[in-house]
MARTILO-899518 format. One record per residue (C-alpha): residue number from 1; x, y, z. Coordinates in steps of 0.02 Angstrom, whole numbers, plus 32768, in hexadecimal, padded with zeros to 4 digits. Example, Ala and Ser with C-alpha at 12.3 -4.5 7.8 and 13.67 -1.06 7.14 Angstrom:
<sites>
> nr,X,Y,Z
> 1,8267,7F1F,8186 .
> 2,82AC,7FCB,8165 .
</sites>
This chain:
<sites>
> nr,X,Y,Z
> 1,8002,8002,7FF8 .
> 2,803C,80A9,7FDF .
> 3,8055,813A,805A .
> 4,8048,81DB,8014 .
> 5,8005,828B,8041 .
> 6,8011,82F5,8102 .
> 7,7FA7,8275,814E .
> 8,7FC3,81B8,8118 .
> 9,7F61,8141,8158 .
> 10,7F86,8083,8161 .
> 11,7EF7,7FFA,8176 .
> 12,7ED9,7F97,81FE .
> 13,7E74,7EEF,81C6 .
> 14,7E06,7EA6,825C .
> 15,7DC1,7E0C,826C .
> 16,7D11,7E3A,8249 .
> 17,7D46,7E85,81B6 .
> 18,7D35,7F4D,81F6 .
> 19,7DCB,7FB5,81C8 .
> 20,7E00,8050,820E .
> 21,7E7F,80CF,81F7 .
> 22,7F15,810C,825F .
> 23,7F61,81A3,8235 .
> 24,802B,818A,821F .
> 25,806A,8240,8221 .
> 26,8036,822C,82DA .
> 27,809D,8193,8301 .
> 28,814B,81A6,8340 .
> 29,81DF,8161,82C8 .
> 30,820B,80B9,82D4 .
> 31,82B2,80E5,8312 .
> 32,827A,812A,83B9 .
> 33,81E6,80AA,83D5 .
> 34,81CD,8009,8419 .
> 35,8180,7F7B,8390 .
> 36,810F,7EF7,83F1 .
> 37,80E5,7E6B,8368 .
> 38,8062,7E1F,836D .
> 39,8092,7D69,830A .
> 40,8007,7D16,82AF .
> 41,7FCE,7C6A,82DA .
> 42,8010,7C7B,8384 .
> 43,7FBE,7C94,8422 .
> 44,7F9D,7D52,8439 .
> 45,7F66,7DE3,84B0 .
> 46,7EE1,7E25,8429 .
> 47,7E59,7DC9,8453 .
> 48,7E19,7DE8,839D .
> 49,7EA0,7D8F,836D .
> 50,7E64,7CFB,83EE .
> 51,7E37,7C7A,835F .
> 52,7ED8,7C77,8317 .
> 53,7EC6,7D00,828B .
> 54,7F53,7D23,8213 .
> 55,7F20,7DF0,8214 .
> 56,7FA1,7E53,823D .
> 57,7F82,7EE7,82A6 .
> 58,8004,7F77,82AC .
> 59,7FE0,7FC7,834E .
> 60,801E,8075,8398 .
> 61,80D3,8070,83E7 .
> 62,80B2,811F,843B .
> 63,80E7,80FF,84F9 .
> 64,8038,815A,8533 .
> 65,8027,80DC,85D7 .
> 66,8090,810C,8668 .
> 67,80CF,8048,8662 .
> 68,810F,806D,859B .
> 69,8165,8109,85E9 .
> 70,81C6,80B3,8657 .
> 71,8203,8032,85E4 .
> 72,8233,80AB,8580 .
> 73,82A9,810C,8600 .
> 74,8306,8063,8605 .
> 75,836C,808D,856F .
> 76,83B0,811A,85B2 .
> 77,83BD,8112,867F .
> 78,83D8,8046,8661 .
> 79,841C,8010,85C4 .
> 80,8459,7F71,85FD .
> 81,83A8,7F42,863F .
> 82,835C,7F8A,8586 .
> 83,83CE,7F0E,853F .
> 84,8387,7E79,85AC .
> 85,82CE,7ECE,857B .
> 86,82FE,7EDC,84C5 .
> 87,8342,7E2A,84BD .
> 88,82A7,7DD2,8542 .
> 89,824F,7E3C,84C1 .
> 90,8281,7DCE,8434 .
> 91,82BB,7DFB,8368 .
> 92,8255,7E85,8317 .
> 93,81EE,7E4A,82AF .
> 94,81DD,7D84,82FD .
> 95,8224,7D0E,82B5 .
> 96,81B0,7C95,8258 .
> 97,81AA,7BD6,8298 .
> 98,816A,7B61,820B .
> 99,81CA,7AC4,821A .
> 100,81FE,7A71,816E .
> 101,81E0,79BD,8138 .
> 102,8284,795E,8150 .
> 103,824A,78DE,80FA .
> 104,821D,792C,8049 .
> 105,82F1,7978,803E .
> 106,8382,7965,80A6 .
> 107,840C,79C1,8094 .
> 108,84D1,797A,80A1 .
> 109,8559,79E8,80BE .
> 110,860E,79AD,80B9 .
> 111,86AB,7A17,80A2 .
> 112,8641,7ACA,808C .
> 113,85E1,7A8C,800D .
> 114,8519,7A53,802B .
> 115,84C1,79D6,7FC3 .
> 116,8404,79DC,7FBF .
> 117,83B6,792A,7FAC .
> 118,8304,791A,7F71 .
> 119,82A5,78A0,7FDB .
> 120,81E7,78BB,7FB4 .
> 121,81B9,783C,803A .
> 122,8136,78B5,8080 .
> 123,80E7,78E4,7FCC .
> 124,80F6,7837,7F9B .
> 125,808A,77FA,8035 .
> 126,800D,7895,8028 .
> 127,7FF7,7870,7F7A .
> 128,7FD5,77A9,7F9F .
> 129,7F6A,77B9,8032 .
> 130,7EEB,7846,7FE8 .
> 131,7E68,77C4,7FCA .
> 132,7E5F,779D,807F .
> 133,7E21,783A,80A6 .
> 134,7D73,7826,80A4 .
> 135,7D07,785C,8134 .
> 136,7C8D,77B6,8131 .
> 137,7D42,7763,8132 .
> 138,7D63,77B0,81D5 .
> 139,7CA8,7791,821C .
> 140,7CBA,76DE,81EB .
> 141,7D67,76BE,823A .
> 142,7D2D,7715,82C4 .
> 143,7CA0,76B7,82F4 .
> 144,7D01,7611,82C6 .
> 145,7D88,7649,834B .
> 146,7D04,766D,83C2 .
> 147,7CAC,75B0,83B3 .
> 148,7D65,7562,83B1 .
> 149,7D8D,75C4,845C .
> 150,7D06,7591,8490 .
> 151,7D13,74D5,846E .
> 152,7DCF,74E5,84B5 .
> 153,7D8C,7532,8550 .
> 154,7D10,74AE,856B .
> 155,7D88,7426,8566 .
> 156,7E0E,7481,85DC .
> 157,7D94,74B2,865A .
> 158,7CE4,7465,864E .
> 159,7CD9,73AA,863F .
> 160,7D1C,738E,86D9 .
> 161,7CC8,739C,8782 .
> 162,7CCC,744A,87C1 .
> 163,7CF2,73F1,888C .
> 164,7D7E,73AA,8847 .
> 165,7DED,7448,8814 .
> 166,7E73,7488,889A .
> 167,7F0B,7504,8881 .
> 168,7FAE,74F8,8886 .
> 169,7FB0,752C,893F .
> 170,7F28,74B4,897D .
> 171,7F3F,7458,8A20 .
> 172,7EF5,7404,8AAB .
> 173,7F44,745B,8B3D .
> 174,7F60,7525,8B57 .
> 175,7FE6,757E,8B94 .
> 176,8003,7587,8C5B .
> 177,7F6F,7594,8CBD .
> 178,7F03,75B5,8C0E .
> 179,7EA5,74EC,8C3F .
> 180,7E81,7525,8CFA .
> 181,7EA9,74D5,8D90 .
> 182,7EE1,7412,8D75 .
> 183,7ECC,743A,8CB8 .
> 184,7E0D,7417,8CD1 .
> 185,7DDC,7499,8C55 .
> 186,7E31,7445,8BC7 .
> 187,7DDA,7383,8BFC .
> 188,7DBB,7306,8BD9 .
> 189,7E6E,72B3,8BBE .
> 190,7E37,722D,8B6D .
> 191,7DA5,720A,8AE6 .
> 192,7D69,71F4,8A4F .
> 193,7DDF,71F7,89AF .
> 194,7DF0,7295,8957 .
> 195,7DEE,729A,88A9 .
> 196,7E55,732C,8863 .
> 197,7E82,73AA,87C2 .
> 198,7F1A,73FD,87DA .
> 199,7F48,7492,8741 .
> 200,7FE9,74A4,86DE .
> 201,8090,74F8,8709 .
> 202,806E,74DF,87E8 .
> 203,811A,74E0,87F4 .
> 204,8130,7595,87CD .
> 205,80C7,75B8,8864 .
> 206,8130,75CF,890A .
> 207,812B,75FF,89A1 .
> 208,814B,76C7,89C3 .
> 209,8158,76CD,8A71 .
> 210,81CF,7668,8AEA .
> 211,8168,75B6,8B11 .
> 212,8182,754E,8BB6 .
> 213,819E,749E,8BBF .
> 214,81EA,7461,8C68 .
> 215,8282,74CE,8C81 .
> 216,82A2,74D6,8BB4 .
> 217,8255,7576,8B39 .
> 218,8217,756E,8AB0 .
> 219,8223,760B,8A24 .
> 220,821C,7619,8965 .
> 221,81F4,7558,894A .
> 222,8150,74EE,893F .
> 223,8115,74C2,89F4 .
> 224,8128,73F3,89F8 .
> 225,8159,738C,8A85 .
> 226,8178,72D0,8A93 .
> 227,8159,7247,89E5 .
> 228,81FA,7212,8A16 .
> 229,81BF,7166,8A5A .
> 230,8187,70D0,89F1 .
> 231,80CC,7109,89FC .
> 232,80FF,71B5,89D7 .
> 233,80A3,720E,8A67 .
> 234,8096,72D4,8A7A .
> 235,8072,7338,8B19 .
> 236,7FC4,738E,8B01 .
> 237,7FFB,742F,8AE0 .
> 238,8051,73FC,8A48 .
> 239,8014,7455,89AC .
> 240,7FB9,73C7,895A .
> 241,7FE3,73D0,889D .
> 242,8098,73ED,88B8 .
> 243,809D,7356,8925 .
> 244,804F,72FC,888B .
> 245,80B0,733E,880D .
> 246,8149,72F2,888E .
> 247,80E6,724C,88A1 .
> 248,80E8,7239,87DF .
> 249,8020,7247,87D3 .
> 250,8012,72DB,876B .
> 251,8085,734A,86F5 .
> 252,80E4,73E9,8723 .
> 253,80B5,7429,867C .
> 254,8009,7400,8656 .
> 255,7FCF,73D6,86FD .
> 256,7F49,7337,8705 .
> 257,7ECC,72CE,8783 .
> 258,7EF4,7260,8816 .
> 259,7EA0,7216,88A8 .
> 260,7EEC,7241,894B .
> 261,7EBC,71EA,89FB .
> 262,7EBD,7235,8AC4 .
> 263,7F28,71B7,8B26 .
> 264,7F22,7223,8BCA .
> 265,7F9A,7231,8C44 .
> 266,8061,7208,8BFE .
> 267,8112,7217,8C34 .
> 268,81C7,7238,8BF3 .
> 269,818F,7283,8B54 .
> 270,8228,7253,8AE2 .
> 271,8273,72D2,8A5D .
> 272,8278,72A6,899B .
> 273,829E,72E8,88FF .
> 274,8245,72B2,8861 .
> 275,820B,7310,87CD .
> 276,8247,73AD,87E2 .
> 277,8202,73B3,8895 .
> 278,8263,73AF,8924 .
> 279,8200,7391,89BF .
> 280,824E,73BC,8A83 .
> 281,823B,7339,8B10 .
> 282,81E3,7349,8BD5 .
> 283,822B,72C4,8C47 .
> 284,819C,72D8,8CCF .
> 285,80DC,72B9,8CB8 .
> 286,8056,7309,8C6A .
> 287,7F8F,72F1,8C87 .
> 288,7F6D,72E3,8BB0 .
> 289,7FC0,72A1,8B27 .
> 290,7F92,7266,8A70 .
> 291,7FCE,71E3,89E7 .
> 292,7FA6,71D9,892B .
> 293,7F48,7151,88F3 .
> 294,7F77,7118,8838 .
> 295,7ED0,710D,87D7 .
> 296,7E52,719B,87BD .
> 297,7D91,71A0,8776 .
> 298,7DC0,7262,8731 .
> 299,7DB5,7278,8686 .
> 300,7DF2,7316,8620 .
> 301,7E8C,733B,8689 .
> 302,7F08,7397,861E .
> 303,7F0C,7457,862E .
> 304,7F17,748C,8576 .
> 305,7F49,7533,859F .
> 306,7FDF,750D,8514 .
> 307,7F65,74E0,8495 .
> 308,7F10,7581,84C2 .
> 309,7F93,75E9,849B .
> 310,7FD4,7594,8407 .
> 311,7F1B,759F,83CB .
> 312,7EFE,7661,83EC .
> 313,7FC8,7685,83AA .
> 314,7F8F,763B,82FA .
> 315,7EE2,768C,82FA .
> 316,7F2A,7757,8329 .
> 317,7FB3,7739,82A8 .
> 318,7F46,76FC,8226 .
> 319,7EEA,779D,8243 .
> 320,7F73,7811,8243 .
> 321,7FCF,77B9,81C0 .
> 322,7F3C,7793,8138 .
> 323,7EA5,77E1,8178 .
> 324,7EEB,7880,81AD .
> 325,7E4C,78E7,81C5 .
> 326,7E4C,7992,8204 .
> 327,7EDB,79B0,82B2 .
> 328,7E49,79D2,831C .
> 329,7E05,791E,82EA .
> 330,7E9B,78D9,8301 .
> 331,7EC6,7939,83BC .
> 332,7E0E,7902,83F4 .
> 333,7E2E,7854,83C3 .
> 334,7ED8,784E,841F .
> 335,7E7F,7895,84AC .
> 336,7DFC,77FC,84B0 .
> 337,7E51,7786,8485 .
> 338,7EDD,77A2,850D .
> 339,7E5C,77C7,858E .
> 340,7E07,7717,8574 .
> 341,7EB1,76BF,8550 .
> 342,7ECD,76F3,8603 .
> 343,7E1E,76D4,8658 .
> 344,7E06,762E,861C .
> 345,7EAD,75D0,85FB .
> 346,7F5D,7629,8621 .
> 347,7F29,7678,86C7 .
> 348,7E6B,7670,870C .
> 349,7E38,76A7,87B4 .
> 350,7DFB,7605,87E1 .
> 351,7DDE,7546,878A .
> 352,7D76,752F,8746 .
> 353,7D78,75EA,8700 .
> 354,7CD5,764E,8758 .
> 355,7CA5,76AE,86B3 .
> 356,7C39,7727,8718 .
> 357,7CD9,7770,8758 .
> 358,7D1E,776F,86B1 .
> 359,7CA3,77D3,8663 .
> 360,7C95,7840,8722 .
> 361,7D47,788D,86E7 .
> 362,7D37,7886,8621 .
> 363,7CD9,7919,8615 .
> 364,7D46,7996,8696 .
> 365,7DD1,7948,860A .
> 366,7D73,7982,8574 .
> 367,7D79,7A28,85B2 .
> 368,7E1C,7A24,85F5 .
> 369,7E56,79E9,8544 .
> 370,7DE6,7A6B,84DF .
> 371,7E6F,7AE5,8538 .
> 372,7EF2,7A88,850C .
> 373,7EB3,7A82,8454 .
> 374,7EA2,7B4D,8477 .
> 375,7F46,7B72,84CA .
> 376,7FB0,7B0F,8467 .
> 377,7F86,7A83,83E1 .
> 378,7F3F,7AEE,8375 .
> 379,7FD3,7B50,8359 .
> 380,803E,7AA4,8348 .
> 381,7FEB,7A16,82F5 .
> 382,7FA5,7A5F,8269 .
> 383,8073,7A96,8233 .
> 384,807C,79D0,8218 .
> 385,7FE1,79B6,81BC .
> 386,8059,79C0,8107 .
> 387,80CB,7930,816D .
> 388,806E,78B3,8193 .
> 389,810E,7829,8190 .
> 390,8168,78A2,8224 .
> 391,80C2,78BF,8282 .
> 392,80AB,782F,8291 .
> 393,816D,77FE,82C4 .
> 394,818A,787F,8351 .
> 395,80EA,783C,83B2 .
> 396,811E,7774,83AF .
> 397,81D5,7780,83B0 .
> 398,8204,77B5,8471 .
> 399,8164,771E,84A2 .
> 400,819D,7693,842A .
> 401,8260,76B1,8464 .
> 402,82C6,761E,842D .
> 403,823B,75C5,83AC .
> 404,827F,75C7,8315 .
> 405,8212,75ED,8277 .
> 406,824F,759B,81B6 .
> 407,81CE,760B,816C .
> 408,81FF,76BD,813F .
> 409,8202,7740,81CC .
> 410,813D,772F,81D7 .
> 411,8137,774F,8285 .
> 412,80F2,77F0,82BA .
> 413,8127,788D,831F .
> 414,807B,789F,8374 .
> 415,8064,77F1,83C2 .
> 416,811C,77C1,8405 .
> 417,810B,784E,8498 .
> 418,8059,783C,84A1 .
> 419,8067,777A,84CF .
> 420,80E9,77A5,854F .
> 421,807E,7811,85B0 .
> 422,7FF0,778F,85B5 .
> 423,8069,7722,85F9 .
> 424,80AB,779C,8669 .
> 425,80AE,7739,8710 .
> 426,80F0,76AD,86B9 .
> 427,817F,7719,8676 .
> 428,819B,7773,8720 .
> 429,8188,76D0,8772 .
> 430,824F,76AA,8754 .
> 431,825A,7747,87A4 .
> 432,828D,7738,885C .
> 433,821A,77FD,8879 .
> 434,8155,77D8,8892 .
> 435,8118,7859,88F4 .
> 436,818C,78F8,88E7 .
> 437,8194,78F9,899F .
> 438,8250,790F,89F5 .
> 439,8241,784A,8A39 .
> 440,8244,780C,8970 .
> 441,82F2,7856,896D .
> 442,8332,77D1,8A04 .
> 443,8325,7741,8975 .
> 444,83B4,7711,8927 .
> 445,83E0,7772,886C .
> 446,834A,77EC,88AE .
> 447,83BC,7887,8896 .
> 448,8412,7857,87FA .
> 449,8362,7824,87BD .
> 450,8322,78D1,87F0 .
> 451,83BD,793A,87A5 .
> 452,83B2,78C7,8700 .
> 453,82EF,78F4,86F7 .
> 454,8303,79AD,8716 .
> 455,8394,79C1,86AF .
> 456,8327,7975,8629 .
> 457,8298,79F3,864F .
> 458,8304,7A83,8653 .
> 459,8350,7A68,8592 .
> 460,829E,7A54,8565 .
> 461,8254,7AEA,85B2 .
> 462,82F6,7B5E,8575 .
> 463,82ED,7B28,84C7 .
> 464,822F,7B45,84CE .
> 465,825A,7BEE,8524 .
> 466,82D4,7C0E,848F .
> 467,824E,7BFE,841B .
> 468,81C8,7C46,8453 .
> 469,8240,7CF1,8470 .
> 470,8268,7CEC,83AD .
> 471,81B3,7CD1,838F .
> 472,81A6,7D7A,83FC .
> 473,8132,7D31,8466 .
> 474,819E,7D20,8507 .
> 475,8142,7DCA,8563 .
> 476,8090,7D7C,8546 .
> 477,80C1,7CCE,859E .
> 478,813D,7D1B,862F .
> 479,80B2,7D91,8685 .
> 480,8043,7CF5,8686 .
> 481,80A2,7C95,86DF .
> 482,8109,7CFE,873C .
> 483,8024,7D22,8777 .
> 484,801E,7C50,8788 .
> 485,80BA,7C4F,87F1 .
> 486,8067,7CEA,8865 .
> 487,7FD2,7C66,887D .
> 488,8014,7BDB,88A0 .
> 489,8096,7C34,8918 .
> 490,8008,7C6A,898B .
> 491,7FA6,7BBB,8982 .
> 492,8050,7B60,89B6 .
> 493,8036,7BEA,8A5F .
> 494,7F98,7BA3,8A92 .
> 495,7FB3,7B5B,8B4A .
> 496,7FAA,7A94,8B50 .
> 497,7F9C,7A73,8A93 .
> 498,802D,7A48,8A1D .
> 499,803E,7A76,8978 .
> 500,803D,79DA,88F8 .
> 501,8065,79EA,8850 .
> 502,800A,7955,880E .
> 503,803B,791A,875B .
> 504,7FAA,793C,86FF .
> 505,7FAC,79F7,8758 .
> 506,8084,7A13,8705 .
> 507,803C,79DE,865F .
> 508,7FAF,7A5D,8661 .
> 509,8027,7AEA,869D .
> 510,80AB,7ABD,8607 .
> 511,803C,7AAB,8588 .
> 512,8030,7B58,8552 .
> 513,80F0,7B54,8528 .
> 514,80DC,7ADB,84A8 .
> 515,8070,7B51,8428 .
> 516,8112,7B88,83CF .
> 517,8115,7B25,832E .
> 518,81A2,7AAB,8339 .
> 519,81D1,79F6,8345 .
> 520,8201,7A09,8407 .
> 521,8144,7A54,8426 .
> 522,80FE,79C5,83CD .
> 523,814A,793D,841F .
> 524,8139,799E,84D4 .
> 525,8078,79C8,84B0 .
> 526,805D,7915,847B .
> 527,80AE,78D2,8515 .
> 528,8069,7944,858D .
> 529,7FBF,7922,8546 .
> 530,7FC2,7866,8571 .
> 531,8015,7888,8633 .
> 532,7F7A,7907,863D .
> 533,7F1B,7861,8616 .
> 534,7F68,77F4,8671 .
> 535,7F4F,7862,870F .
> 536,7EA4,7881,86FD .
> 537,7E63,77DF,86E7 .
> 538,7EC1,7777,8745 .
> 539,7EB3,77FB,87E9 .
> 540,7E29,7874,879C .
> 541,7E4D,7933,87D5 .
> 542,7EA0,791A,886A .
> 543,7EB3,79C3,88D9 .
> 544,7F61,7A47,88C0 .
> 545,7F48,7A54,896F .
> 546,7F5F,79BF,89E4 .
> 547,7F75,799A,8A9E .
> 548,8009,794C,8AE7 .
> 549,7FB5,78AD,8B25 .
> 550,7F7E,7882,8A54 .
> 551,8028,789E,8A27 .
> 552,806A,7842,8AAD .
> 553,8002,779B,8A88 .
> 554,8027,7716,8AFA .
> 555,80CA,776C,8B23 .
> 556,810E,7780,8BDE .
> 557,80A2,7826,8C2C .
> 558,813C,7861,8C82 .
> 559,80E6,7853,8D3F .
> 560,8149,7837,8DCB .
> 561,818F,7773,8DEC .
> 562,8180,770D,8E9A .
> 563,8218,76C3,8EEA .
> 564,821D,7603,8F43 .
> 565,824E,7609,8FE6 .
> 566,829F,7560,8FB1 .
> 567,8333,7562,8F6E .
> 568,83C6,74F1,8F31 .
> 569,8401,74D9,8FE6 .
> 570,8369,748B,9002 .
> 571,837D,73B9,8FE8 .
> 572,82CD,7350,8FC6 .
> 573,82F5,72A2,8FF3 .
> 574,8230,7266,8FE4 .
> 575,8188,72C3,8FBA .
> 576,8117,7285,902A .
> 577,80E8,72F9,90B0 .
> 578,8167,7373,9059 .
> 579,813F,7429,901E .
> 580,8193,74A5,8FD1 .
> 581,8168,7563,8FE8 .
> 582,8195,7614,8FBB .
> 583,817F,76C3,8FF1 .
> 584,80EB,7731,9020 .
> 585,8096,77BA,8FA9 .
> 586,810E,785C,8FF2 .
> 587,8098,78E9,9035 .
> 588,80E1,7967,8FA1 .
> 589,80BD,78E8,8F28 .
> 590,8003,78DD,8F6B .
> 591,7FE3,7981,8F68 .
> 592,8049,79A9,8EBA .
> 593,7FF8,7910,8E47 .
> 594,7F6C,78CA,8ECB .
> 595,7F9F,780B,8EC8 .
> 596,7F36,77B3,8F3D .
> 597,7F7E,7709,8F22 .
> 598,7FDE,7671,8EBE .
> 599,7FDB,7605,8E2C .
> 600,8053,7570,8E30 .
> 601,8077,7508,8D90 .
> 602,80B9,7466,8DC1 .
> 603,8100,7415,8D18 .
> 604,80C5,749B,8CA7 .
> 605,800E,7451,8CE2 .
> 606,7FA7,74E0,8D76 .
> 607,7F95,7487,8E1B .
> 608,7F8D,751D,8E9C .
> 609,7F20,75B9,8EAC .
> 610,7F1B,7602,8F44 .
> 611,7F63,767E,8FB4 .
> 612,7FCF,75E8,900B .
> 613,808D,75F9,9024 .
> 614,80A9,7549,8FF0 .
> 615,8084,749C,8F9A .
> 616,80A1,73FF,8FD4 .
> 617,80ED,737E,8F5F .
> 618,80AA,72DB,8F9A .
> 619,802E,72B2,8F12 .
> 620,80B4,72D1,8E92 .
> 621,80FD,7239,8E35 .
> 622,81AE,71FB,8E7E .
> 623,8248,71E0,8E10 .
> 624,8226,7241,8D93 .
> 625,8258,7316,8D75 .
> 626,81E4,7391,8DAC .
> 627,81C4,7442,8D8B .
> 628,8187,74C2,8DE4 .
> 629,8154,7585,8DA6 .
> 630,8108,75FF,8E18 .
> 631,80A0,76A9,8DE2 .
> 632,8049,7721,8E51 .
> 633,7F86,772C,8E2D .
> 634,7F05,77AF,8E40 .
> 635,7E4F,7777,8E55 .
> 636,7E63,76E3,8DF0 .
> 637,7ECE,7739,8D67 .
> 638,7F97,7709,8D66 .
> 639,802F,7775,8D42 .
> 640,80CD,773D,8D03 .
> 641,810B,7690,8D30 .
> 642,81CC,766F,8D69 .
> 643,822E,760D,8D03 .
> 644,8217,754E,8D3F .
> 645,8262,7517,8DE3 .
> 646,8297,7454,8DC6 .
> 647,82A9,73D5,8E41 .
> 648,832C,734F,8DF2 .
> 649,82EB,7299,8E3A .
> 650,8360,7291,8EAF .
> 651,832A,730B,8F06 .
> 652,83A1,7393,8EDF .
> 653,8354,7434,8EBD .
> 654,837F,74C1,8E3A .
> 655,8340,7577,8E4C .
> 656,82F4,75C6,8DB6 .
> 657,8350,7634,8D45 .
> 658,8319,76E2,8D51 .
> 659,828F,7744,8CDA .
> 660,81E9,770A,8CC5 .
> 661,81BD,767F,8C5B .
</sites>
């Protein structure tokens, strides 16, 4: 447009088609102005461009506000700050970011010479897959997919009686005093045979907090006690599914069905190592134990999650490579497929999955998904529409790490990290960090894992910040994230509550940073979508603020510990008419913590709950080792138990180690 005359006018084109004139003779010269570009197709501060329109609006750069006048003063008063401001502002004009198809042409550099090779793979694929881009084919495909998914789900979860399903940590006996005095809350100790079905991959489920068995403590492993005798007898608090794996009844990867028989009281549980499961021994008596039988009448017992994964990956690959619908179709298909794959197969909340729970979470997840599309996906995914092969590779490759394909690079930019995010719990199960709390750093390798994860995340964030700066959008994101950080700081300071960054929340927070179209953005947003789905499908929309008790789970409370009067100088030669004793509750503890009684565990079974200061040993079995743990009680609620004091068969008393159990 040519500009002539004293009053020159530049047209401003708006989304609604209205044009207005801006008098250019009133504008300052470019040399004294700050140009604030608004790149098309990227997030913009202007509500008129909220739909990603490509109109360009030329804004006046006159410093007509107090804030802008202060910014202008930086040039002369603080030149270094001015340079920082200009760097953060990004290049003027912004650098357009449009990924080019790597599989259409490639460049080889050798001794300063660049040779371009025309591959043409993307163009060839676009041409030959065009006949499949029919709406009716897509509709038939989606209907067939739903029918196939229903059959796999039925075979996986709904052909076995619902009462036979147990989870990986199912057990007959609860921790510490959970079964009540003499274990009566967990009775009967014998009964009819029980046919059960275990899910697959139970060995990845481990104890997050220490669990005391006799004088030993288990942590970050499956809870299996016994199984080393000829009859494969396990203590009643053993997790049934890992015990069944060790006994060879079911498969570690596929799960399976078995039959269990309670055998009541048993003495001297022997340790064992078999089928990848190590159990611990217990050289004393326990009132409840069980064994596995060799046969079961249950059918359809194998966990089909791997087959469902293959089915879903193949279908999403067909969707992205052959059918190639509009980007928004691809996004919503990925979201729906991922959510129901987690709900029905990879990580259901219960077994068999309760569909009403799934639908209760699905609708809010769709609303968050819409926010994802508006904030990030609509800017990145369409850029790869002309590169179906690359789009597919970048999304499948991280998930299928180590898997080799004989076909040309047909696997996918958008599917690989997506499925990695869907299986976020499986991937991170190998990383010794669970709840992002301080106690997790005590695990072997936790600090190294945290450092590696932090470096990877920091590198990705720095890359995204650099790309966003090049696009001229750094300030657009910066002030929003500063406000969010202030809000988080206020929430974290609320008394009695702890800020908890669930991984689904992390996905929501980081997703907007993937709005600039690049290959890294494509990989990250696919992974974040899968990670979000795994979080909400498995756990729901958990609160961002939680109490210390919710984070602690079954870890020690941090309460005061009682102490035994009986000590290592005591020799107990005869259990008859002999007792052990402990110190009374001090007046300070009575006032500060309100304790009014004691709870005593003998061989990990609660045998006393009263204000008594002693316990007679007359009823104990002679000739075996016994273990004693003591806790304060307040109105029948126990505090932390001491570590175990040990009474050896020869009458020697071994004092408990310091600290809670």
